[in-house]
C-alpha positions, 0 to 999 in steps of 0.5 A: 500500499502506497504511504498516505498522501494528505491534500484538501478534500474535494468536492467529488470525495463528499461519496466516499468521505462519507461512507468512510465516517459511516463505517466508523462509526458502525464499526468502533462506537458498540464497543463504547454504547448501546445499539440505540447511540450506535444507530442514531450517531451513525446519522447524526455525528457520521453527517460531513458539513460540505462548508468545510470541504468549500471553505478548504478546512477539512482533508484527507489522507488517500491510500491505494487508490481511497480516503482513508482517513478524514478530518476538520483542521484550522488555524487562525491567528490569536488562537493559544489551544485546541479544543475538540468534543471527542466521542469515546472511540475518539479519546484515545486516539486525541489522547496519543496526540497530546490532547488532554480531557477537560470535561466528560458532557453528555451531547444531545442528537437532533432526535433525542439520543445522549452520547456520551462526549469528552470535552479535550484540549492541547496547547498549539505549539 
C-alpha cells in the first residue's frame, strides 16, 4: 500500500468521506455505546458538513486509490489551544496526539439520543 497522501478534500470526495465516517461509527461505537446510540450516531455524527470542504478546512488521507482517513483542521492567529468534543472511541486517539480530557459531557443528538462526550484540549505549539 502506498504511503497516505494528505490533501484538502474536494467536492468529489463527499461520497467516500461519508462512507468512511459511517463505517467508522458502525465499527467502533458498539464497543462504547448501546445499539441505539450507535444507530443514531451513524446518522447524526457521521454527517459531513460540506461547508468544511468549501472553505478548505477538511482534509483526507488517500492511499491505495481511496480515502482512508478524514477530518477538519483550522488555524487562526491568536489561538493558543485546540479544543474539541471527542466521542468515547476518539478519546484514545486524541490523547495519543497530546490532547487532555477537560470535562465529560452529555451530547444531545437531533433525535434525542444522548452520547457521552469528552471535551479535550491541547496547546498549540
